[in-house]
N, C-alpha and C positions, 0 to 999 in steps of 0.2 A: 679021851681029851687030847692024848699025844698025837693020835691020827689027824684029829682035826686041825691041831696046830701045825703040823706037816703040811696039809692041805692049804690053809692060809698061807705059810710060808712060800709054798710052791707058786701060788698065785701071785703072791707079792712079788717074788723074784721074777716070775715070767713076765709080768706088766711092766716093771722096771726096766728089764731088759729090752722089752719091744719099745719103749719110750727112748731109750738110749741108743737103740739102732736107728730109730728114725732121725735123732740128733746127729749121728755121725753119717747117716746115708748120702748126704751131698758130696762127701769126700771120697766116696767109691764110685767107679764109672760102671754103669750097668752093663758095659761090654766084657767086664771081668767078672762082675759078681752081681747078676741082675736081680735075684730075690730081695737085696736090701732096699732097693726101690720100692717095694711094696710098703715097707716099714715109714719111708719117707712120705708116701701117700696117706698112711694111717696116721701120721703123727697127731692131729687135731683129735682123732678119735681116742689114741692112746693116753694123750694127756688128759682128757676128760674120764677115761676109765680110771687112770691112777687117782684123780681127785676124789671120784665116787669111793673108790676101795680104800683110800685114806680115812675117809669119813666114816667108812663102815668099821675099819680097824681100831679107830678111836672109840667108835660107839661099844665095841665089843670087848675093849681094854686089852688088845693085844699089842705087844711092844714092837711086832713088825712094821707098825706106822713109819718108823725112822728110814725103813728102806724107801717107801714111797716119798716120805719128805724130802730125803736126798735127791731121788730121781726127778722129782717136780722143781726143785732148787736149780739143778742142771738145766732144765727144759726151759725153764724161764728166759734163757739166753735167746731163744729161738721165738719166744711168743710175740715180740714187737713186728715180727713178719706175718703175723695172723691177726692181732689185735691191736689197734692203736686208740688212745683217749685223748690225743692232744691235737685236735685239728688247727691248722695254722692259716687264718686268712690272709689274703694280700694286705700287706701294709698299708697305711694311709699317711701321708700322700703315696700315690701309685708310683713305683719305681719307673725311671724313665725307658729302660728296655725289658719289656717282657715277652713272652712267647706263650700263647694260649696253645696246648698241644691235646689232642684228643685220639685214642685209640678204640677201635671197634670192630668186632666180629660180627658183621651185620646178618649172617646167614642168608646171603644172597638177598636181603631186604624182605624175606618170606616169599620170594618169587615162586618157589616150587611147593610150598606147603602153607601159605599164609591163608588163614581162615576168615581174616578181615579184622577191623579195628581201626582205630584213629590214628593215621600216620603223622598228623599235625603235631603231636607232641614232639616227634623226633625233629622236625624243622623248626619248631619254637625253641627247641634247646639248643639247636644249633646257632640260632639268631642270639640266642641269651649268651651262650659261651663264647661266640665270636672267634673260632678256632684259627689259629695261623698255621698250623700244622695238623693234617688229619691223616691218620694211619689207618687203613682198613684192611679187614681180612674178610675172606669168602664175600666179596664184593662183586662187581660186575668183571666177567671175563669176555675177552675177544668172541664174538659170534653167540654171545649169551644173552643176556637179559636186559638189553639197552631200551628195549622197547617199553618195559615196565613202567607204568606210571611213577613210582617212587624214585625210579633211576633218572627219568626224564626230569623230575623236579629237582633231584640232586645236582645232575650236571648243569641245569640251568642256572641254579643258584650260585654254584662255583665254577661257571664257565670262565671266569678270569684267573683262577688258580692255576699255576704250574703244575705238572702231574708226572707220575710215575707208574706205569703199568706193568705187572711181571710179564704179560704176554706179549706185549709190544716191543719189549726188549730184544726177544730173539724168536723169530717165526719159527725156528725149527724144533722147538719146544712145545709141548701141548700146554693146556690150561695150567697157569700158577695158581688157580683157586682163587682169583681176585685179590691178590695181594697188591694193593696200590698206595701211593703216598700223594697228597694234594698239598701245595704249599702256596700260601699268599706271596712268599718271596721267591726271587729268582732260583731256577735250579741250573747250575752250572756243569755238573757233572752226575751221572746216574749208572745204575748197573746191577748185578747181581752180587750179592756179598757171599752167598753160599747157594750150592746147587746139589747138595747131598741126595736129595729125592727128586731127581728131574722131571718127575711126572706128576709131582704132587706139592706137597708142601715146601716152601722155599723163603729165601730172605733177599729183599732188595734194598737198594740205598739211594739217597738223593743228596748231593752237597748243595745246600742253599746258602745264598748270601745275604746277611742280614747286616746293614749298614757295611761294614768294611770287613766284617767278619765272616768266615765260611765255616758253617756247622754241617755235619754229617748227620743225616737222618736215617736211621735203619728201621725197617718194617719188616717182622718175621712172623711166620706161622711154621712152629715147629709141628712134627709128625703127629697126626691124629691117630687116635686107637681104631677108628673105623667100625665100631659097633653096628650091627645091623638089627633088625627088628628081632630076630630071633634071640640074639645076644641080650637086649633089654628086657625080654620075656623071662630069659633065665635069671638075670639079675633081681627081678621081681620074684620069682621063686625061691630065692635063697631065704626069703622068710619064711619057708615052709622046708624044713630040713628033709623031710620025707619025700618031697616032690622035686628034689635036686637031681638034675640030669648030668652024670659025672663027665660024659663026653662033650656036653654043652660047656661045661666050666672048664674042662681042658682047652677048648677053642677061645674061651675068653682069656684064659691065662697066655695062651701062646700069642694073642693079640697084643696083650699087655707087654709080653716081654719084647716082641718085636719094636712097639713103639717106644719103650724105655730106651732100647739100644740105638734105634734111629735117632731120637731125639739127642742123645748123647753125642753122636757124631756130628749133627748139625751144630750143637752147641759149641763143640770144639773148635770147629771150622770159623764160627761166628768170632769166638774169642781170638783166634789165630789173626783173622783180618783186622778186628778192631785194635791189636797192639801194633799193627804197622800203618794206621792212618795218623796222620799229622793233626786231624782236626777234633775239634771236640764234639762228643756224640750225644745224641738223642735217640734213644732205642725204644721203640713200641711193639707189642705184639701178643699174639695168642701162644703161650708157651706149651699148653696142653699139659702143663705140671705145675707142682706145688711150689711154695717157697722152700720147703725142704727137699728139694731135688737137687741132684747133679748138674741137670740142664740149667736151672735157675742160678745156680751158686757159679757154676763156669761162665754163663753169659754176663752176669753181674759183675764180676771182678770187683773193682774198687769203684764202681758207679753208685749212684745214690738212687734208691727205690723211691718214687713220688709218694706211695702209700705210706712208706715208713717215715717220708719227711711230714705229711701234713694231712694224714688218712683219719678216719674216724670208724671205730666199730670193728667189724671182722671183715668187711669188703669183700664179700662173696662175689665173685664175677661170673662164673659159670651157673646157671640156673635150669639145666637140662634134666635128665632123667637119671644121670648119675649122681652120686653124693656130690655137694655143692663146695666147690673150692675157689680160692683165688689163682687163676691162670693166666688173667690178662694183665699187662704190667706196662709201666712207663718207667724208663731208666734214664738218668742223666748224669753228665759229668760231675765229678764229686766237687768241684770249686763253684758250682752253682748251686742256688738255692730254688726250691719248688713249694707252691702253696695252693690251696684251695684244691686239694685232690678230692674228687668226688665220683660216684657212680649213678647211672641211671639205668632203669629197667625199660626195656622197649618190647612190646608185645609181638614182635614179629622175629626176635632172634633169642638164642638159647644163652647169649652171654649178655653181660651189662656192657654199656657203655662207659670208658673211664676217660678222666680228664684232669689236667692240672694246668697251672701257670707257673712258668719257668721264668726265674728273673736273671738276666743276664748282666754282668759287671760292666 
């Protein structure tokens, strides 16, 4: 029995430490200690594992359950970033000044691998949401997909909007992977906020004028992992330990490590630039990272997260082949309030579209 108790104790401590590692991972830059970033990524799974093991320990009447209880109590500090149960609809009567904000990684509207389906839902949602600000990632880039029917329809529907296209800002750089901002309100200044990855993921901004207020809108697409088909096959094979290819696993880990470090650099540059702006900020984008990540915490600073303000459920925004996480965000100045956070699934993208309404004083 002593051996069994030691095994239980070892598992209990191991799970608790893994959960604690996920809690503190946002405070360590991957540039200095990248392995802890994996614990941040695994936080929801470690949280569930600790709950299940706690139930098991109580069932077998082992006193080690106190370790799991303590670990889970600490972890509750982070759960609002993953689960919300208090959605907030827009007050009635409607406030005088509101901004409907939408962020979406469109996956190029399925231009390269779309197998069909009703695109009408997407445009119906746009009609319903009536966005004032649209931040898109993986959209149309110069010389790219403009002739596709969905792009033609989009540009026709929003032809009156002011816009910023990463490619149009500087012709000396290759594609910005379709990082774009569309605004119902005039844009008086625009540019790159950061260019740590000059040939791929980057961040743009647009200063828009709402009544007499100038607001800085930021749209970012942090470094992608860039898994290929072989990598996804390897991930699928992880279900069968005997079929795991160690060389393929090392390649995946190397890609994750590089992406963690690249996103950290981008996040630090974004935070540095945000601290120097005199305007209040709305920041949208695909972070390719979870709420328990260094990138998220660094960029967010003291801004509010629209999901935490008015979301409901778990708000999974990535729905591709990897485990599903919330990696798409709308952040805003902490003196503002936001309502009606929601997500919508479109059959041509591996991300959900996220939106909310921000009330301006």
